[in-house]
C-alpha positions as CSV (number, residue, x, y, z in Angstrom):
1,M,93.4,116.1,111.2
2,N,91.5,116.6,114.5
3,Y,94.2,114.5,116.4
4,L,97.0,116.7,114.9
5,I,95.3,120.0,115.8
6,S,94.6,118.5,119.4
7,L,98.3,117.6,119.8
8,V,99.5,121.1,118.7
9,R,97.0,123.0,120.9
10,S,98.0,120.8,123.8
11,L,101.5,122.1,123.7
12,K,100.2,125.4,125.3
13,P,100.6,124.2,128.9
14,L,104.1,123.0,127.9
15,C,104.1,119.8,129.9
16,I,107.3,118.0,129.5
17,E,105.9,115.0,128.3
18,H,104.0,116.8,125.5
19,W,107.5,117.7,124.1
20,F,108.9,114.1,124.2
21,V,105.7,112.9,122.4
22,V,106.4,115.6,119.7
23,V,110.2,114.3,119.4
24,I,109.0,110.9,118.9
25,L,106.4,111.9,116.2
26,L,109.2,113.8,114.4
27,Y,111.2,110.7,114.5
28,S,108.6,108.4,113.4
29,I,106.8,110.4,110.7
30,G,110.2,112.3,109.6
31,G,112.0,108.9,109.2
32,F,109.1,107.5,107.1
33,I,109.3,110.6,105.0
34,R,113.2,110.5,104.7
35,Y,113.1,106.8,103.6
36,N,110.5,107.2,101.0
37,F,110.3,110.6,99.7
38,L,113.0,113.0,100.7
39,S,116.3,111.3,101.3
40,G,119.6,113.4,102.2
41,T,119.8,116.6,104.1
42,I,116.2,117.6,103.5
43,G,114.9,114.2,104.8
44,N,117.2,114.4,107.9
45,T,116.0,117.7,108.9
46,I,112.7,116.6,110.4
47,P,114.2,113.9,112.8
48,F,117.1,116.4,113.4
49,V,114.3,119.0,114.7
50,G,113.1,116.1,117.0
51,F,116.7,115.6,118.3
52,C,117.3,119.2,119.0
53,I,114.0,119.5,120.9
54,L,115.1,116.4,122.9
55,I,118.4,117.8,123.9
56,W,116.9,121.0,124.6
57,R,114.2,119.6,127.0
58,L,116.7,117.6,128.7
59,L,119.0,120.3,129.5
60,A,116.3,122.9,130.5
61,S,113.9,120.9,132.4
62,R,113.8,120.6,136.2
63,K,115.3,117.3,137.1
64,S,114.1,114.9,140.1
65,M,114.8,111.3,140.8
66,P,111.7,109.6,139.2
67,L,112.1,106.1,140.9
68,R,112.2,104.9,144.4
69,G,113.8,101.9,146.2
70,V,116.1,99.4,144.4
71,S,115.0,100.9,140.9
72,A,116.4,104.2,142.0
73,F,119.9,102.7,142.6
74,F,120.1,100.9,139.3
75,Y,118.5,104.1,137.5
76,F,121.2,106.4,139.1
77,I,123.9,104.0,137.7
78,L,122.3,104.0,134.4
79,V,121.9,107.6,134.1
80,V,125.7,108.5,135.2
81,W,127.1,105.8,132.9
82,T,124.8,107.2,130.1
83,L,126.1,110.7,130.4
84,W,129.7,109.5,130.8
85,L,129.4,107.5,127.6
86,T,128.0,110.7,125.8
87,I,130.8,112.8,127.0
88,D,133.4,110.1,126.0
89,M,131.6,110.0,122.6
90,I,131.8,113.7,122.1
91,L,135.6,114.0,123.2
92,F,137.0,110.9,121.7
93,T,135.0,109.6,118.7
94,D,136.4,110.0,115.2
95,F,133.2,110.8,113.6
96,R,135.0,110.6,110.0
97,E,135.2,107.0,110.4
98,I,131.5,106.5,111.2
99,T,130.0,109.0,108.8
100,M,129.3,107.5,105.3
101,E,130.1,110.9,103.6
102,Y,131.9,113.3,105.9
103,K,131.0,117.0,105.1
104,G,131.9,118.7,108.4
105,I,130.0,119.2,111.5
106,T,126.6,119.3,109.8
107,T,127.0,115.8,108.4
108,V,128.1,114.5,111.9
109,L,125.1,116.0,113.7
110,L,122.6,114.6,111.2
111,N,124.2,111.2,111.3
112,I,124.3,111.4,115.1
113,S,120.6,112.4,115.5
114,Q,119.6,109.4,113.3
115,S,121.8,106.7,114.4
116,L,120.3,103.8,116.4
117,M,123.6,103.7,118.4
118,F,123.2,107.1,120.3
119,A,119.6,109.0,120.3
120,P,117.5,106.1,121.5
121,N,119.9,105.7,124.5
122,L,118.9,109.2,125.7
123,L,115.1,107.9,126.2
124,P,115.9,106.7,130.0
125,L,116.8,110.4,130.7
126,T,113.2,111.6,129.8
127,I,111.6,110.3,132.9
128,F,114.3,112.3,135.0
129,C,112.4,115.5,133.7
130,I,108.8,114.4,134.8
131,P,107.6,115.5,138.1
132,R,106.3,113.0,140.5
133,N,104.0,115.3,142.2
134,R,101.4,115.3,139.3
135,N,99.5,113.1,137.1
136,L,101.1,112.3,133.7
137,D,99.1,113.4,130.8
138,F,99.1,109.9,129.2
139,S,96.0,111.0,127.0
140,Y,98.4,113.0,125.0
141,I,100.4,109.9,124.1
142,V,97.2,108.0,123.4
143,R,96.1,110.7,120.8
144,A,99.6,110.6,119.3
145,C,99.2,106.9,119.0
146,I,95.9,107.1,117.3
147,L,97.3,109.7,114.8
148,M,100.2,107.1,113.9
149,M,97.7,104.4,113.6
150,I,95.5,106.3,111.2
151,L,98.8,107.0,109.0
152,Y,99.7,103.4,109.3
153,I,96.5,102.1,107.9
154,I,96.7,104.5,105.1
155,A,100.1,103.5,104.1
156,Y,99.6,99.8,104.7
157,P,98.1,99.1,101.2
158,F,101.3,100.5,99.5
159,A,103.6,98.6,102.0
160,L,101.9,95.2,101.3
161,W,102.0,95.8,97.6
162,S,105.5,96.4,97.8
163,V,106.4,93.5,99.9
164,T,104.5,91.0,97.8
165,N,106.0,92.3,94.5
166,F,109.6,92.3,95.6
167,A,111.9,90.3,93.4
168,L,113.6,88.4,96.2
169,D,116.9,86.6,95.5
170,M,117.9,84.5,98.5
171,T,121.4,83.8,96.8
172,A,122.1,87.5,96.5
173,R,124.7,89.1,98.9
174,A,124.4,92.3,100.7
175,G,124.7,95.2,98.2
176,E,123.3,93.0,95.5
177,E,119.9,93.5,94.0
178,G,117.0,91.6,95.5
179,N,119.1,90.5,98.7
180,Y,117.2,89.5,101.7
181,N,118.4,92.5,103.9
182,S,116.6,94.8,101.4
183,F,113.9,92.7,101.3
184,I,113.0,93.1,105.2
185,S,114.2,96.7,105.4
186,D,113.3,98.5,101.9
187,A,110.4,96.6,100.6
188,S,108.0,97.3,103.3
189,I,108.6,101.1,102.8
190,H,109.7,101.3,106.4
191,I,106.1,101.3,107.3
192,S,106.9,100.1,110.8
193,L,108.1,103.4,111.7
194,L,104.5,104.4,111.8
195,L,103.2,101.5,113.9
196,A,101.7,102.3,117.2
197,P,103.0,100.7,120.3
198,N,101.9,97.2,121.4
199,L,100.4,98.9,124.8
200,M,97.5,100.2,122.8
201,L,96.6,96.4,122.0
202,Y,96.2,96.1,125.8
203,C,94.0,98.8,126.6
204,R,90.7,97.4,125.4
205,E,89.3,98.4,128.9
206,Y,90.1,101.8,128.5
207,L,89.5,102.8,124.8
208,P,86.3,102.9,122.8
209,R,85.7,99.6,121.1
210,K,86.0,100.9,117.5
211,K,89.6,102.5,118.3
212,W,90.8,99.4,120.0
213,L,89.6,97.3,117.1
214,F,91.5,99.5,114.8
215,F,94.7,99.1,116.9
216,L,94.1,95.4,116.8
217,L,93.7,95.4,112.9
218,A,96.8,97.5,112.6
219,F,98.8,95.1,114.8
220,I,97.5,92.0,112.8
221,A,98.3,93.8,109.6
222,S,102.1,94.4,110.8
223,L,102.1,90.7,111.7
224,I,101.1,89.8,108.0
225,I,104.1,91.6,106.8
226,T,106.4,90.1,109.6
227,V,105.4,86.8,108.6
228,Y,105.7,87.2,104.9
229,T,109.0,88.7,105.2
230,A,110.2,85.6,107.4
231,R,111.0,87.6,110.4
232,R,111.1,84.7,112.8
233,G,111.9,86.6,115.9
234,G,109.3,89.3,115.2
235,T,106.7,86.8,114.4
236,L,107.3,84.9,117.6
237,F,107.0,87.9,119.8
238,S,104.1,89.3,117.8
239,V,102.1,86.2,118.5
240,L,103.2,86.3,122.3
241,Y,102.0,89.8,122.4
242,L,98.5,88.7,121.3
243,F,98.7,85.7,123.6
244,F,99.4,88.0,126.7
245,A,96.8,90.4,125.7
246,W,94.1,87.6,125.7
247,F,95.7,86.3,128.8
248,I,95.6,89.4,131.0
249,Y,92.0,90.1,130.0
250,S,90.7,86.5,130.3
251,V,92.6,86.0,133.7
252,H,92.5,89.3,135.4
253,N,89.3,91.1,134.2
254,K,86.4,90.1,136.2
255,K,83.9,91.4,133.5
256,V,85.2,88.8,130.9
257,S,83.6,85.4,130.9
258,K,86.2,82.7,131.4
259,F,84.3,80.3,129.0
260,K,83.9,82.9,126.3
261,A,87.6,83.6,126.5
262,M,88.7,80.0,126.2
263,L,86.2,79.7,123.4
264,L,87.6,82.5,121.5
265,A,91.2,81.3,122.0
266,V,90.2,77.9,120.6
267,V,88.3,79.5,117.4
268,V,91.3,81.8,116.9
269,V,94.1,79.2,117.0
270,S,92.0,76.8,115.1
271,A,91.5,79.3,112.2
272,A,95.1,80.3,112.4
273,Y,96.1,76.8,112.1
274,Y,93.9,76.1,109.0
275,I,95.3,79.4,107.3
276,V,98.9,78.8,107.9
277,T,98.8,75.0,106.8
278,G,96.7,75.9,103.8
279,L,99.1,78.8,102.6
280,A,102.3,76.9,103.6
281,D,103.4,76.5,100.1
282,S,102.7,80.1,99.0
283,F,102.4,83.2,101.6
284,F,104.2,81.3,104.5
285,S,106.7,79.5,102.2
286,L,109.7,81.8,103.1
287,I,109.3,81.5,106.8
288,F,109.0,77.8,106.6
289,E,112.0,77.6,104.3
290,R,114.1,79.4,107.0
291,G,112.5,77.4,109.7
292,I,115.0,77.0,112.5
293,E,118.0,77.9,110.4
294,E,120.8,79.1,112.5
295,N,122.6,82.1,111.3
296,R,123.9,84.0,114.2
297,T,126.5,81.6,115.8
298,N,129.3,82.9,113.6
299,V,128.5,86.4,114.4
300,E,128.4,85.8,118.1
301,E,131.7,83.7,118.1
302,S,133.3,86.8,116.1
303,F,132.1,89.1,118.9
304,Y,133.5,86.8,121.7
305,A,136.7,86.4,119.8
306,D,137.2,90.2,119.5
307,M,136.1,91.0,123.1
308,T,139.1,89.6,124.8
309,S,139.7,92.3,127.5
310,W,137.9,92.3,130.7
311,Y,137.8,96.1,130.4
312,D,135.6,95.9,127.3
313,W,133.3,93.4,128.9
314,I,132.7,95.8,132.0
315,F,132.8,99.1,130.4
316,G,132.1,98.5,126.6
317,R,133.6,100.3,123.8
318,G,131.1,103.5,123.6
319,W,128.0,104.3,121.8
320,F,129.9,103.9,118.3
321,G,132.2,101.1,119.4
322,T,132.8,98.3,117.1
323,Y,133.9,94.7,117.0
324,Y,135.4,92.6,114.0
325,D,133.1,90.3,112.3
326,L,134.8,87.5,110.5
327,S,131.4,86.5,108.7
328,F,131.3,90.0,107.2
329,D,134.9,90.7,107.0
330,Q,134.4,94.3,108.5
331,F,134.1,96.2,111.7
332,R,130.4,96.4,112.8
333,M,128.7,98.6,115.6
334,G,126.2,95.9,116.7
335,L,125.1,92.4,116.1
336,E,121.7,90.7,116.2
337,T,121.7,89.6,119.9
338,G,120.5,92.7,121.8
339,F,122.2,91.6,125.0
340,L,125.7,91.6,123.4
341,T,125.0,94.9,121.6
342,L,124.4,96.6,124.8
343,I,127.4,95.1,126.3
344,L,129.5,96.4,123.3
345,R,128.3,99.9,123.8
346,G,128.2,100.2,127.5
347,G,129.5,96.9,128.9
348,L,127.9,95.1,131.8
349,L,127.9,98.4,133.7
350,Y,125.1,99.4,131.3
351,L,123.5,96.1,130.7
352,I,122.9,95.2,134.2
353,P,121.2,98.3,135.5
354,Y,119.1,98.3,132.3
355,V,117.8,94.9,132.6
356,A,117.5,95.3,136.3
357,I,115.1,98.3,136.0
358,M,112.9,96.6,133.3
359,L,112.4,93.3,135.4
360,I,111.7,95.4,138.7
361,G,109.3,97.4,136.7
362,A,107.7,94.3,135.3
363,F,107.5,92.7,138.7
364,N,105.8,95.7,140.3
365,G,103.6,96.4,137.4
366,Y,102.1,92.7,137.2
367,F,102.3,91.2,140.7
368,R,101.9,94.4,142.9
369,S,98.9,96.2,141.0
370,R,95.3,96.2,140.9
371,N,94.6,97.2,137.5
372,L,95.0,95.9,134.0
373,F,97.1,98.9,132.9
374,C,99.9,98.4,135.2
375,K,99.7,94.5,134.6
376,S,99.9,95.2,130.9
377,L,103.0,97.4,131.4
378,G,104.6,94.9,133.5
379,V,104.2,92.2,130.7
380,L,105.7,94.6,128.0
381,L,108.5,95.4,130.3
382,F,109.4,91.6,130.8
383,M,108.9,91.0,127.0
384,N,111.4,93.9,126.3
385,V,114.1,92.1,128.1
386,C,113.3,88.9,126.5
387,S,113.6,90.6,123.0
388,L,117.1,91.2,123.8
389,Y,117.9,87.7,122.4
390,P,116.5,88.2,118.8
391,F,117.3,91.9,118.7
392,G,115.7,94.2,121.1
393,W,118.0,97.3,120.2
394,P,116.6,100.5,121.7
395,E,114.9,102.7,119.2
396,M,113.5,106.1,118.9
397,N,109.9,105.2,118.8
398,F,106.8,105.1,121.0
399,T,107.4,101.4,122.0
400,F,110.7,102.2,123.9
401,F,109.3,105.7,125.1
402,I,106.3,103.7,126.8
403,Y,108.7,101.2,128.3
404,W,110.3,104.1,130.3
405,I,107.0,105.7,131.0
406,G,105.8,102.4,132.2
407,I,108.7,102.1,134.6
408,W,107.9,105.5,135.9
409,I,104.2,104.6,136.4
410,C,104.8,101.0,137.8
411,N,107.4,102.3,140.3
412,Q,104.4,104.5,142.0
413,P,102.2,102.6,144.4
414,R,99.4,105.2,143.8
415,Y,99.1,104.3,140.3
416,R,99.4,100.5,141.0
417,N,96.7,100.6,143.8
418,M,94.1,102.3,141.5
419,T,91.1,100.6,140.0
420,D,90.5,100.3,136.4
421,I,87.8,103.1,136.6
422,E,90.3,105.4,138.3
423,I,93.0,104.6,135.6
424,K,90.5,105.4,132.8
425,Q,89.5,108.7,134.5
426,I,93.0,109.8,134.8
427,F,94.7,108.5,131.8
428,F,91.9,108.0,129.2
429,T,89.6,111.0,129.6
430,H,90.2,113.3,126.6
431,P,87.3,113.8,124.3
432,L,88.9,112.4,121.2
433,I,89.6,109.0,122.9
434,R,86.2,108.5,124.7
């Protein structure tokens, strides 16, 4: 409760990043409530309020170019093309075709505010509203993440029970009871909406030990559900996030003994090996059963077959653009491969600047910085690009919000040249996170 009260009281200075954090909280917590307790119009209202705040602050805030150098060039293209795709959506999209139950403008607004196809694509615009001439109140983001972590840990026992007691039928098709899609999306009660961003796992140097351990516990708990539901891409990337967190602190942190870091790695890997092999026929049976099963070639081939025009490849088909999928025998607004989904929506004109900004930020953050914070942001930005193969769709959550905050931070030499002590003083000094 103290964290919630602190977040509300901190809105008094009306810093723009505070409002964006509130937007993400409304989407995350509101989405969790909507999926589990209040479906329909009432459940949609909380995220819709967040959507309205987002639009209001984007329109009302003073704008300034947040990036410099080559990043500014690609960011300018991304912003202009984002605005054009949005205008095109408003003027030419037939929302009756994309709304499951059309009941006028209210239904349209509620669906747009909830859709992965549109709202998350506005997150790059948030750093356009943050002034470069003052320090970002990152401690506000950290407090919000701590609140999310607390809610996640509270909800986790219910999610784990729901997943492990789900009557899965691998032969069931989409729409049938017990099908795999319901297993990976509904069985976990959508607890992933409450998961704090992976960046918190990398903040061991700046957070109190107990709070950092709680973030680590929440991350491992989420990995358990990911493994049990046989999400192969999610499992791989979760392990990689853990590895890079260990790598950064064992290689770049002078306070850490290299021998102890290697010993810890050997112990953890050995323990994980014995746990996995010991439970291969039970807890890990589904992910071993799926193994390296290939299930997206037909989907990608359908995409290539439908995208025959060079115009579609360069400019895309809009936020709610579709392609015909022979495997599903229907028109779809996206596919599992994130690179291709971004091309479907905005073409190469969107994908290239998006990836370029992420990679430049990753390079600046990791190779051109003196502190663990920027190096961690660099790793996460690079991992975001890599995640565009297994999925990687932009989402309205803290993970993607911090990607853009990370680009804003890593583009500024003053932050990259700070020591870890200075980073802690500027970004992690609030009493509730000491």
